[in-house]
N, CA, C and O of each residue as an XYZ file, in Angstrom:
888
protein
N      62.281     81.436     94.702
C      63.719     81.251     94.488
C      64.350     80.647     95.744
O      64.170     81.158     96.850
N      65.080     79.569     95.558
C      65.742     78.942     96.695
C      66.952     79.776     97.135
O      67.602     80.412     96.305
N      67.251     79.773     98.426
C      68.395     80.565     98.890
C      69.720     79.994     98.415
O      69.893     78.781     98.300
N      70.643     80.893     98.144
C      72.005     80.525     97.792
C      72.762     80.203     99.070
O      72.680     80.953    100.043
N      73.491     79.110     99.082
C      74.356     78.789    100.217
C      75.671     79.547    100.055
O      76.388     79.374     99.070
N      75.969     80.380    101.032
C      77.232     81.122    101.034
C      78.133     80.534    102.106
O      77.863     80.661    103.300
N      79.190     79.899    101.672
C      80.190     79.351    102.586
C      81.117     80.502    102.963
O      81.865     81.019    102.133
N      81.048     80.892    104.241
C      81.488     82.225    104.651
C      82.209     82.220    105.984
O      81.890     81.444    106.884
N      83.187     83.101    106.088
C      83.749     83.493    107.369
C      84.010     84.985    107.278
O      84.362     85.475    106.205
N      83.849     85.729    108.376
C      83.938     87.188    108.283
C      85.354     87.691    107.995
O      86.156     87.891    108.908
N      85.633     87.882    106.748
C      86.872     88.475    106.262
C      86.483     89.423    105.139
O      85.346     89.374    104.670
N      87.390     90.285    104.693
C      87.037     91.158    103.564
C      86.531     90.400    102.343
O      85.605     90.862    101.677
N      87.119     89.247    102.037
C      86.638     88.486    100.880
C      85.231     87.953    101.098
O      84.431     87.913    100.163
N      84.923     87.547    102.317
C      83.572     87.094    102.618
C      82.566     88.230    102.529
O      81.462     88.052    102.015
N      82.951     89.401    103.033
C      82.026     90.539    103.028
C      81.727     91.047    101.628
O      80.668     91.632    101.399
N      82.634     90.838    100.692
C      82.315     91.202     99.311
C      80.991     90.553     98.893
O      80.137     91.183     98.270
N      80.848     89.281     99.254
C      79.702     88.516     98.762
C      78.438     88.836     99.553
O      77.359     88.939     98.969
N      78.549     88.993    100.858
C      77.348     89.360    101.622
C      76.833     90.732    101.185
O      75.624     90.953    101.132
N      77.746     91.651    100.874
C      77.314     92.965    100.388
C      76.557     92.818     99.072
O      75.483     93.396     98.902
N      77.116     92.043     98.140
C      76.463     91.863     96.847
C      75.101     91.188     96.992
O      74.134     91.601     96.353
N      75.020     90.168     97.817
C      73.742     89.489     98.018
C      72.706     90.433     98.615
O      71.537     90.406     98.231
N      73.141     91.265     99.555
C      72.225     92.244    100.139
C      71.811     93.286     99.103
O      70.641     93.664     99.043
N      72.748     93.749     98.294
C      72.433     94.751     97.274
C      71.411     94.217     96.275
O      70.530     94.954     95.832
N      71.526     92.962     95.927
C      70.640     92.359     94.929
C      69.371     91.785     95.532
O      68.482     91.337     94.808
N      69.282     91.798     96.877
C      68.131     91.222     97.585
C      67.907     89.769     97.182
O      66.772     89.312     97.044
N      69.021     89.051     96.995
C      68.933     87.625     96.696
C      68.876     86.835     98.002
O      69.651     87.118     98.915
N      67.996     85.870     98.114
C      67.948     85.077     99.341
C      69.206     84.227     99.479
O      69.686     83.644     98.507
N      69.732     84.166    100.699
C      70.938     83.376    100.916
C      70.972     82.830    102.330
O      70.302     83.328    103.234
N      71.769     81.796    102.488
C      71.940     81.152    103.784
C      73.431     81.062    104.080
O      74.207     80.579    103.256
N      73.825     81.526    105.255
C      75.230     81.477    105.657
C      75.590     80.063    106.106
O      74.935     79.487    106.975
N      76.639     79.515    105.500
C      77.216     78.243    105.935
C      78.601     78.574    106.478
O      79.524     78.799    105.696
N      78.769     78.608    107.799
C      80.056     79.045    108.366
C      81.207     78.122    107.982
O      81.071     76.898    107.985
N      82.330     78.727    107.656
C      83.584     78.005    107.420
C      84.597     78.633    108.370
O      85.232     79.635    108.042
N      84.740     78.037    109.546
C      85.572     78.627    110.595
C      87.055     78.434    110.265
O      87.607     77.342    110.405
N      87.675     79.518    109.827
C      89.085     79.434    109.444
C      89.978     79.131    110.640
O      91.034     78.518    110.484
N      89.569     79.550    111.820
C      90.394     79.312    113.007
C      90.440     77.833    113.374
O      91.327     77.397    114.107
N      89.475     77.060    112.857
C      89.436     75.614    113.115
C      89.883     74.808    111.887
O      89.830     73.578    111.891
N      90.316     75.506    110.854
C      90.779     74.815    109.656
C      89.677     74.173    108.837
O      89.934     73.247    108.068
N      88.445     74.657    108.993
C      87.330     74.025    108.291
C      87.395     74.213    106.777
O      86.708     73.516    106.030
N      88.229     75.166    106.323
C      88.389     75.363    104.884
C      89.135     74.213    104.218
O      89.190     74.120    102.992
N      89.712     73.333    105.047
C      90.445     72.179    104.513
C      89.646     70.883    104.594
O      90.134     69.822    104.207
N      88.419     70.973    105.097
C      87.581     69.780    105.186
C      87.167     69.316    103.787
O      87.002     70.129    102.877
N      87.006     68.034    103.634
C      86.712     67.453    102.318
C      85.431     68.011    101.711
O      85.373     68.255    100.505
N      84.405     68.215    102.531
C      83.137     68.727    102.003
C      83.324     70.102    101.377
O      82.748     70.399    100.331
N      84.135     70.941    102.025
C      84.350     72.286    101.489
C      85.246     72.248    100.259
O      85.020     72.987     99.300
N      86.261     71.389    100.282
C      87.177     71.304     99.141
C      86.475     70.831     97.872
O      86.956     71.079     96.766
N      85.356     70.160     98.025
C      84.621     69.722     96.841
C      84.032     70.906     96.076
O      83.856     70.836     94.860
N      83.729     71.992     96.786
C      83.185     73.168     96.097
C      84.212     74.283     95.973
O      84.043     75.193     95.162
N      85.269     74.223     96.765
C      86.342     75.215     96.683
C      87.675     74.474     96.691
O      88.298     74.345     97.745
N      88.121     73.986     95.539
C      89.307     73.122     95.476
C      90.571     73.762     96.035
O      91.489     73.059     96.458
N      90.625     75.091     96.038
C      91.802     75.797     96.555
C      91.770     75.932     98.075
O      92.725     76.421     98.677
N      90.679     75.500     98.690
C      90.593     75.572    100.144
C      90.537     76.990    100.673
O      91.072     77.290    101.740
N      89.883     77.862     99.913
C      89.761     79.262    100.322
C      88.299     79.661    100.303
O      87.531     79.249     99.434
N      87.944     80.454    101.260
C      86.603     80.991    101.410
C      86.602     82.381    100.761
O      87.620     83.070    100.820
N      85.489     82.816    100.143
C      84.151     82.239    100.130
C      83.919     81.326     98.931
O      84.726     81.246     98.005
N      82.789     80.648     98.993
C      82.282     79.870     97.874
C      80.766     79.876     97.986
O      80.215     80.076     99.069
N      80.104     79.657     96.874
C      78.643     79.594     96.910
C      78.169     78.325     96.212
O      78.863     77.753     95.373
N      76.975     77.911     96.585
C      76.244     76.885     95.843
C      74.866     77.468     95.558
O      74.089     77.744     96.472
N      74.582     77.649     94.280
C      73.283     78.180     93.860
C      72.420     77.013     93.412
O      72.696     76.415     92.372
N      71.374     76.668     94.174
C      70.525     75.532     93.785
C      69.741     75.806     92.505
O      69.289     74.875     91.838
N      69.580     77.101     92.160
C      68.881     77.483     90.934
C      69.896     78.009     89.918
O      69.785     79.139     89.441
N      70.865     77.191     89.600
C      71.886     77.588     88.647
C      71.385     77.551     87.214
O      70.203     77.295     86.982
N      72.262     77.802     86.246
C      71.862     77.768     84.839
C      71.220     76.431     84.470
O      71.722     75.362     84.818
N      70.107     76.521     83.763
C      69.397     75.299     83.379
C      68.612     74.686     84.512
O      68.076     73.586     84.378
N      68.538     75.398     85.644
C      67.765     74.902     86.777
C      68.464     73.862     87.611
O      67.837     73.219     88.453
N      69.782     73.679     87.388
C      70.530     72.706     88.176
C      71.537     73.427     89.059
O      71.984     74.519     88.708
N      71.905     72.845     90.197
C      72.821     73.514     91.126
C      74.175     73.826     90.494
O      74.660     73.094     89.630
N      74.771     74.925     90.942
C      76.091     75.338     90.470
C      76.892     75.833     91.658
O      76.419     76.670     92.427
N      78.114     75.316     91.813
C      79.008     75.803     92.857
C      80.095     76.660     92.218
O      80.572     76.364     91.123
N      80.480     77.726     92.917
C      81.489     78.654     92.405
C      82.415     79.037     93.548
O      81.954     79.360     94.643
N      83.717     79.002     93.299
C      84.678     79.517     94.256
C      85.415     80.689     93.613
O      85.299     80.918     92.409
N      86.168     81.427     94.418
C      86.868     82.669     94.064
C      85.878     83.837     94.070
O      84.888     83.844     93.339
N      86.181     84.827     94.922
C      85.242     85.927     95.163
C      84.925     86.724     93.905
O      83.778     87.124     93.702
N      85.931     86.963     93.051
C      85.674     87.724     91.842
C      84.719     87.006     90.910
O      83.820     87.623     90.338
N      84.912     85.695     90.753
C      84.026     84.905     89.902
C      82.612     84.865     90.475
O      81.631     84.884     89.730
N      82.516     84.809     91.798
C      81.189     84.807     92.433
C      80.471     86.127     92.158
O      79.286     86.133     91.825
N      81.181     87.237     92.296
C      80.563     88.540     92.047
C      80.089     88.660     90.598
O      78.997     89.169     90.343
N      80.895     88.200     89.661
C      80.479     88.253     88.261
C      79.228     87.408     88.027
O      78.304     87.826     87.329
N      79.211     86.213     88.621
C      78.056     85.332     88.455
C      76.793     85.970     89.030
O      75.741     85.973     88.391
N      76.908     86.504     90.232
C      75.736     87.109     90.866
C      75.270     88.338     90.104
O      74.071     88.598     90.006
N      76.230     89.104     89.557
C      75.856     90.264     88.764
C      75.060     89.871     87.529
O      74.074     90.523     87.187
N      75.489     88.803     86.860
C      74.752     88.329     85.695
C      73.404     87.741     86.099
O      72.397     87.945     85.421
N      73.398     87.009     87.210
C      72.156     86.364     87.656
C      71.086     87.405     87.996
O      69.925     87.272     87.609
N      71.503     88.447     88.729
C      70.545     89.459     89.165
C      70.334     90.545     88.110
O      69.348     91.279     88.160
N      71.260     90.644     87.160
C      71.180     91.720     86.180
C      71.452     93.080     86.801
O      70.900     94.092     86.371
N      72.316     93.095     87.828
C      72.607     94.339     88.545
C      74.101     94.461     88.835
O      74.784     93.465     89.074
N      74.585     95.679     88.808
C      75.922     96.048     89.281
C      77.066     95.448     88.455
O      78.227     95.508     88.860
N      76.733     94.875     87.302
C      77.738     94.319     86.400
C      77.252     94.605     84.986
O      76.555     93.782     84.392
N      77.611     95.751     84.448
C      76.980     96.230     83.216
C      77.159     95.284     82.038
O      78.180     94.609     81.907
N      76.151     95.253     81.192
C      76.192     94.403     80.002
C      76.962     95.064     78.870
O      77.596     94.378     78.068
N      76.914     96.376     78.797
C      77.610     97.101     77.727
C      79.107     96.861     77.850
O      79.673     96.973     78.937
N      79.754     96.525     76.716
C      81.116     96.011     76.766
C      82.134     96.984     77.337
O      82.994     96.566     78.112
N      82.075     98.258     76.988
C      83.058     99.212     77.511
C      82.889     99.404     79.020
O      83.867     99.422     79.768
N      81.646     99.546     79.451
C      81.384     99.721     80.876
C      81.778     98.476     81.658
O      82.332     98.565     82.754
N      81.480     97.302     81.073
C      81.827     96.041     81.743
C      83.345     95.895     81.849
O      83.856     95.431     82.869
N      84.056     96.285     80.809
C      85.515     96.176     80.825
C      86.114     97.022     81.933
O      87.050     96.588     82.604
N      85.588     98.226     82.137
C      86.114     99.086     83.200
C      85.887     98.442     84.570
O      86.773     98.458     85.425
N      84.705     97.880     84.770
C      84.409     97.208     86.035
C      85.343     96.017     86.232
O      85.876     95.816     87.323
N      85.536     95.238     85.186
C      86.380     94.048     85.303
C      87.829     94.414     85.612
O      88.491     93.723     86.387
N      88.325     95.494     85.014
C      89.700     95.903     85.296
C      89.903     96.192     86.778
O      90.886     95.755     87.376
N      88.975     96.923     87.357
C      89.127     97.267     88.769
C      88.812     96.095     89.689
O      89.373     95.987     90.779
N      87.922     95.224     89.253
C      87.654     94.005     90.022
C      88.919     93.156     90.109
O      89.299     92.712     91.192
N      89.567     92.934     88.975
C      90.765     92.092     88.969
C      91.960     92.812     89.598
O      92.860     92.170     90.141
N      91.966     94.135     89.525
C      92.986     94.914     90.253
C      92.887     94.621     91.749
O      93.905     94.431     92.415
N      91.676     94.585     92.269
C      91.495     94.296     93.687
C      91.864     92.851     94.000
O      92.577     92.582     94.967
N      91.381     91.928     93.186
C      91.615     90.510     93.447
C      93.102     90.172     93.378
O      93.603     89.389     94.185
N      93.806     90.764     92.412
C      95.209     90.431     92.226
C      96.188     91.349     92.914
O      97.371     91.026     93.018
N      95.711     92.508     93.393
C      96.610     93.485     93.975
C      96.281     93.872     95.400
O      96.944     93.432     96.339
N      95.255     94.695     95.563
C      94.964     95.241     96.887
C      94.681     94.158     97.922
O      95.184     94.228     99.043
N      93.881     93.159     97.558
C      93.547     92.103     98.519
C      94.767     91.341     99.004
O      94.995     91.268    100.211
N      95.556     90.772     98.106
C      96.742     90.019     98.543
C      97.757     90.869     99.303
O      98.329     90.409    100.292
N      97.986     92.093     98.858
C      98.997     92.927     99.519
C      98.537     93.361    100.911
O      99.297     93.271    101.875
N      97.295     93.831    101.013
C      96.785     94.230    102.324
C      96.647     93.027    103.246
O      96.856     93.134    104.455
N      96.293     91.879    102.668
C      96.186     90.665    103.470
C      97.527     90.241    104.040
O      97.611     89.849    105.204
N      98.566     90.315    103.240
C      99.903     89.967    103.728
C     100.391     90.982    104.761
O     101.026     90.615    105.750
N     100.095     92.245    104.528
C     100.491     93.271    105.502
C      99.861     92.994    106.862
O     100.525     93.076    107.895
N      98.570     92.665    106.849
C      97.883     92.363    108.106
C      98.433     91.087    108.738
O      98.611     91.017    109.954
N      98.700     90.084    107.912
C      99.215     88.813    108.431
C     100.516     89.024    109.207
O     100.649     88.575    110.345
N     101.457     89.703    108.589
C     102.750     89.884    109.250
C     102.661     90.867    110.413
O     103.419     90.765    111.378
N     101.746     91.806    110.322
C     101.590     92.767    111.411
C     101.112     92.084    112.689
O     101.513     92.461    113.790
N     100.244     91.065    112.534
C      99.653     90.418    113.701
C     100.474     89.255    114.255
O     100.107     88.678    115.279
N     101.568     88.906    113.602
C     102.383     87.815    114.113
C     103.158     88.234    115.361
O     103.581     89.384    115.478
N     103.342     87.293    116.295
C     104.108     87.598    117.501
C     105.552     87.944    117.151
O     106.140     88.869    117.712
N     106.112     87.175    116.205
C     107.472     87.468    115.743
C     107.389     88.482    114.604
O     106.860     88.177    113.536
N     107.900     89.661    114.826
C     107.805     90.730    113.853
C     108.947     90.634    112.833
O     110.122     90.723    113.189
N     108.588     90.453    111.583
C     109.564     90.432    110.501
C     109.453     91.777    109.793
O     108.572     91.979    108.957
N     110.337     92.677    110.129
C     110.203     94.054    109.687
C     110.235     94.194    108.170
O     109.515     95.016    107.602
N     111.070     93.390    107.514
C     111.135     93.485    106.053
C     109.772     93.185    105.432
O     109.311     93.910    104.550
N     109.134     92.118    105.897
C     107.835     91.733    105.341
C     106.771     92.783    105.659
O     105.973     93.146    104.795
N     106.765     93.266    106.898
C     105.777     94.280    107.277
C     105.941     95.525    106.418
O     104.961     96.065    105.905
N     107.172     95.976    106.262
C     107.433     97.192    105.483
C     107.078     96.993    104.018
O     106.446     97.850    103.400
N     107.491     95.850    103.465
C     107.235     95.588    102.040
C     105.746     95.605    101.724
O     105.314     96.304    100.808
N     104.961     94.844    102.472
C     103.545     94.727    102.138
C     102.747     95.963    102.553
O     101.768     96.319    101.897
N     103.157     96.610    103.628
C     102.462     97.838    104.022
C     102.704     98.939    102.997
O     101.773     99.653    102.626
N     103.940     99.081    102.540
C     104.245    100.117    101.553
C     103.519     99.864    100.229
O     103.037    100.800     99.591
N     103.445     98.599     99.824
C     102.737     98.299     98.587
C     101.240     98.562     98.743
O     100.594     99.035     97.808
N     100.691     98.263     99.906
C      99.276     98.565    100.155
C      99.031    100.068    100.087
O      98.040    100.516     99.510
N      99.927    100.835    100.672
C      99.783    102.293    100.622
C      99.866    102.802     99.179
O      99.130    103.709     98.792
N     100.763    102.215     98.393
C     100.853    102.614     96.988
C      99.535    102.355     96.271
O      99.072    103.179     95.483
N      98.937    101.198     96.552
C      97.678    100.851     95.908
C      96.536    101.761     96.358
O      95.652    102.083     95.565
N      96.550    102.169     97.607
C      95.571    103.163     98.070
C      95.730    104.446     97.259
O      94.743    105.092     96.907
N      96.971    104.807     96.968
C      97.220    105.996     96.160
C      96.689    105.856     94.745
O      96.197    106.825     94.168
N      96.785    104.654     94.179
C      96.219    104.397     92.855
C      94.715    104.654     92.875
O      94.170    105.282     91.968
N      94.058    104.164     93.910
C      92.618    104.404     94.050
C      92.317    105.896     94.149
O      91.414    106.400     93.481
N      93.066    106.588     94.975
C      92.806    108.013     95.181
C      92.931    108.791     93.875
O      92.110    109.664     93.593
N      93.940    108.484     93.087
C      94.124    109.196     91.820
C      92.994    108.893     90.841
O      92.503    109.788     90.153
N      92.586    107.627     90.780
C      91.495    107.267     89.878
C      90.198    107.949     90.278
O      89.447    108.422     89.424
N      89.937    107.999     91.573
C      88.666    108.533     92.063
C      88.603    110.059     92.021
O      87.568    110.645     92.338
N      89.679    110.691     91.641
C      89.657    112.154     91.462
C      88.693    112.536     90.352
O      88.040    113.577     90.421
N      88.606    111.698     89.335
C      87.780    112.006     88.164
C      86.620    111.036     87.991
O      85.964    111.030     86.949
N      86.362    110.217     89.005
C      85.305    109.218     88.881
C      84.619    109.031     90.226
O      85.286    108.874     91.249
N      83.294    109.046     90.229
C      82.569    108.875     91.495
C      82.760    107.470     92.045
O      82.918    107.281     93.251
N      82.746    106.493     91.158
C      82.935    105.092     91.541
C      84.078    104.508     90.719
O      84.632    105.193     89.858
N      84.437    103.260     90.971
C      85.546    102.660     90.242
C      85.199    102.449     88.778
O      86.055    102.619     87.909
N      83.949    102.079     88.492
C      83.456    102.020     87.123
C      82.665    103.281     86.815
O      82.791    104.289     87.510
N      81.856    103.218     85.777
C      81.029    104.378     85.450
C      79.951    104.596     86.510
O      79.565    105.731     86.789
N      79.478    103.516     87.089
C      78.469    103.565     88.144
C      78.875    102.594     89.248
O      79.821    101.823     89.091
N      78.159    102.639     90.356
C      78.400    101.710     91.459
C      78.293    100.283     90.945
O      77.354     99.952     90.223
N      79.256     99.431     91.316
C      79.312     98.097     90.722
C      79.990     97.096     91.648
O      80.362     97.413     92.777
N      80.137     95.876     91.134
C      80.817     94.829     91.894
C      82.276     95.199     92.177
O      82.863     94.683     93.128
N      82.868     96.080     91.369
C      84.243     96.513     91.642
C      84.319     97.296     92.951
O      85.265     97.130     93.720
N      83.339     98.137     93.204
C      83.292     98.892     94.461
C      83.046     97.955     95.632
O      83.657     98.107     96.690
N      82.154     96.988     95.451
C      81.859     96.042     96.527
C      83.070     95.186     96.868
O      83.281     94.838     98.030
N      83.867     94.844     95.857
C      85.056     94.033     96.092
C      86.135     94.818     96.825
O      86.877     94.262     97.634
N      86.218     96.106     96.539
C      87.317     96.930     97.055
C      87.032     97.509     98.431
O      87.933     97.607     99.264
N      85.791     97.890     98.674
C      85.464     98.596     99.919
C      85.872     97.818    101.177
O      86.467     98.414    102.075
N      85.579     96.512    101.285
C      85.966     95.809    102.519
C      87.474     95.795    102.758
O      87.921     95.701    103.901
N      88.262     95.888    101.678
C      89.716     95.893    101.841
C      90.252     97.265    102.192
O      91.367     97.381    102.702
N      89.484     98.297    101.932
C      89.877     99.650    102.350
C      89.495     99.890    103.807
O      90.095    100.724    104.485
N      88.502     99.161    104.277
C      88.006     99.378    105.642
C      89.094     99.192    106.697
O      88.995     99.763    107.783
N      90.123     98.413    106.403
C      91.200     98.195    107.377
C      92.325     99.194    107.287
O      93.451     98.884    107.675
N      92.057    100.381    106.790
C      93.121    101.368    106.559
C      93.867    101.755    107.829
O      95.068    102.020    107.772
N      93.195    101.794    108.961
C      93.859    102.214    110.196
C      94.954    101.234    110.601
O      96.007    101.640    111.092
N      94.703     99.949    110.395
C      95.698     98.939    110.762
C      96.964     99.072    109.926
O      98.036     98.627    110.335
N      96.835     99.685    108.753
C      97.994     99.887    107.883
C      98.678    101.222    108.129
O      99.658    101.565    107.467
N      98.147    101.972    109.091
C      98.735    103.273    109.390
C      98.423    104.321    108.339
O      99.194    105.262    108.148
N      97.294    104.164    107.653
C      96.908    105.088    106.596
C      95.885    106.083    107.123
O      94.932    105.706    107.804
N      96.089    107.350    106.806
C      95.160    108.413    107.164
C      94.381    108.783    105.909
O      94.937    109.371    104.981
N      93.096    108.440    105.878
C      92.309    108.717    104.682
C      92.150    110.207    104.420
O      91.832    110.607    103.300
N      92.367    111.028    105.432
C      92.301    112.472    105.213
C      93.368    112.926    104.222
O      93.230    113.967    103.579
N      94.423    112.140    104.107
C      95.480    112.460    103.146
C      95.156    111.959    101.746
O      95.891    112.228    100.796
N      94.054    111.230    101.624
C      93.600    110.681    100.343
C      92.140    111.092    100.156
O      91.247    110.250    100.249
N      91.888    112.374     99.893
C      90.514    112.898     99.952
C      89.550    112.253     98.970
O      88.365    112.118     99.277
N      90.023    111.855     97.807
C      89.122    111.232     96.828
C      88.707    109.838     97.284
O      87.552    109.436     97.142
N      89.672    109.117     97.831
C      89.377    107.788     98.376
C      88.482    107.906     99.598
O      87.569    107.100     99.779
N      88.734    108.895    100.430
C      87.913    109.097    101.623
C      86.467    109.395    101.243
O      85.544    108.867    101.864
N      86.259    110.229    100.236
C      84.916    110.560     99.774
C      84.194    109.312     99.280
O      83.037    109.074     99.626
N      84.894    108.510     98.461
C      84.312    107.261     97.949
C      84.021    106.279     99.078
O      82.965    105.646     99.084
N      84.938    106.142    100.030
C      84.772    105.196    101.131
C      83.517    105.525    101.936
O      82.764    104.627    102.312
N      83.296    106.795    102.195
C      82.107    107.206    102.938
C      80.842    107.008    102.106
O      79.809    106.589    102.629
N      80.926    107.310    100.812
C      79.769    107.177     99.930
C      79.301    105.732     99.856
O      78.114    105.449    100.021
N      80.228    104.822     99.610
C      79.873    103.402     99.517
C      79.431    102.875    100.882
O      78.460    102.125    100.977
N      80.143    103.267    101.932
C      79.828    102.779    103.271
C      78.490    103.232    103.798
O      77.972    102.647    104.749
N      77.913    104.269    103.199
C      76.618    104.783    103.644
C      75.448    103.983    103.073
O      74.311    104.168    103.507
N      75.702    103.107    102.118
C      74.631    102.307    101.530
C      74.139    101.269    102.541
O      74.939    100.631    103.225
N      72.833    101.109    102.628
C      72.262    100.206    103.621
C      72.721     98.770    103.411
O      72.989     98.062    104.382
N      72.816     98.332    102.169
C      73.256     96.963    101.906
C      74.701     96.748    102.316
O      75.073     95.661    102.760
N      75.516     97.786    102.167
C      76.916     97.682    102.586
C      76.998     97.610    104.109
O      77.769     96.824    104.659
N      76.209     98.422    104.776
C      76.180     98.386    106.243
C      75.773     97.001    106.739
O      76.405     96.440    107.635
N      74.722     96.464    106.153
C      74.227     95.150    106.585
C      75.207     94.039    106.235
O      75.565     93.225    107.086
N      75.635     94.011    104.985
C      76.512     92.938    104.533
C      77.846     92.908    105.249
O      78.383     91.837    105.529
N      78.389     94.094    105.549
C      79.712     94.152    106.165
C      79.681     94.016    107.679
O      80.728     93.996    108.326
N      78.480     93.923    108.248
C      78.369     93.742    109.700
C      78.244     92.268    110.083
O      78.366     91.917    111.257
N      78.001     91.413    109.098
C      77.791     89.991    109.382
C      79.082     89.375    109.910
O      80.110     89.387    109.235
N      79.014     88.840    111.122
C      80.163     88.168    111.714
C      81.256     89.075    112.234
O      82.369     88.606    112.469
N      80.985     90.362    112.422
C      82.041     91.275    112.861
C      82.610     90.893    114.218
O      83.805     91.065    114.457
N      81.772     90.377    115.106
C      82.263     89.966    116.424
C      83.265     88.822    116.299
O      84.280     88.799    116.995
N      82.972     87.866    115.402
C      83.905     86.764    115.180
C      85.217     87.265    114.582
O      86.292     86.767    114.916
N      85.118     88.247    113.702
C      86.312     88.822    113.084
C      87.187     89.502    114.133
O      88.404     89.320    114.143
N      86.567     90.284    115.013
C      87.312     90.973    116.057
C      87.967     89.977    117.015
O      89.097     90.178    117.460
N      87.239     88.899    117.324
C      87.810     87.870    118.197
C      89.036     87.237    117.568
O      90.046     87.022    118.239
N      88.947     86.939    116.278
C      90.069     86.315    115.576
C      91.279     87.243    115.541
O      92.412     86.779    115.672
N      91.065     88.523    115.370
C      92.166     89.483    115.369
C      92.874     89.499    116.719
O      94.102     89.563    116.779
N      92.102     89.440    117.799
C      92.700     89.413    119.133
C      93.533     88.155    119.324
O      94.615     88.200    119.909
N      93.024     87.030    118.828
C      93.770     85.781    118.953
C      95.082     85.858    118.186
O      96.108     85.376    118.665
N      95.060     86.461    117.000
C      96.263     86.596    116.206
C      97.290     87.500    116.888
O      98.498     87.322    116.731
N      96.786     88.463    117.639
C      97.695     89.359    118.372
C      98.163     88.754    119.680
O      99.008     89.328    120.367
N      97.614     87.590    120.029
C      98.007     86.937    121.268
C      97.361     87.522    122.498
O      97.847     87.322    123.611
N      96.250     88.258    122.310
C      95.564     88.853    123.444
C      94.681     87.810    124.124
O      94.165     86.917    123.452
N      94.494     87.903    125.449
C      93.668     86.931    126.159
C      92.208     87.043    125.736
O      91.733     88.122    125.380
N      91.506     85.917    125.780
C      90.086     85.921    125.447
C      89.304     86.656    126.499
O      89.646     86.607    127.681
N      88.244     87.346    126.082
C      87.415     88.111    127.010
C      86.607     87.150    127.901
O      85.842     87.597    128.756
């Protein structure tokens, strides 16, 4: 099997895909897309990701044996789940539950937490924006906590929904959230984070991520 090209930069959306690839033991090759240099706007990348957003993949062994490029993290996770036959259940009710939480993350937690972090790291503090997006992120954390009271994972079993959500929960401290106040979410966060594939996938590029955060805060380079 030829390796999948993963066009990647270390962000929560990028880590969703490295975690999934590690979980499925699919061979892959990292193709860096340095957001700090605007490489997501280069013509070569826009050909596979028209929205100019990372991540994207190119699978040389796509359907019918021909290459296939996919952008949008949720669509990539669904494709990889079908390709590997793992973490994306075939049974319709189970699949529907996974899809609901996957799209909840893609359309809710990711954008809200991303905006909260964006405004938090700006030199000019816009309090309305910081408060709005931080409060909405906290509300969404509460949604997770309530759901996880009666469910070990977001779906019936560990799935792409958990992989999509976990990297966005990892930044809870920056949002001023104490997971001890959300015991069900805290239990799930530790459970998922203890998986070897999650540890490996979410560690890729962490140094670059930390450097970028310092730059956004205006801190001097080490």
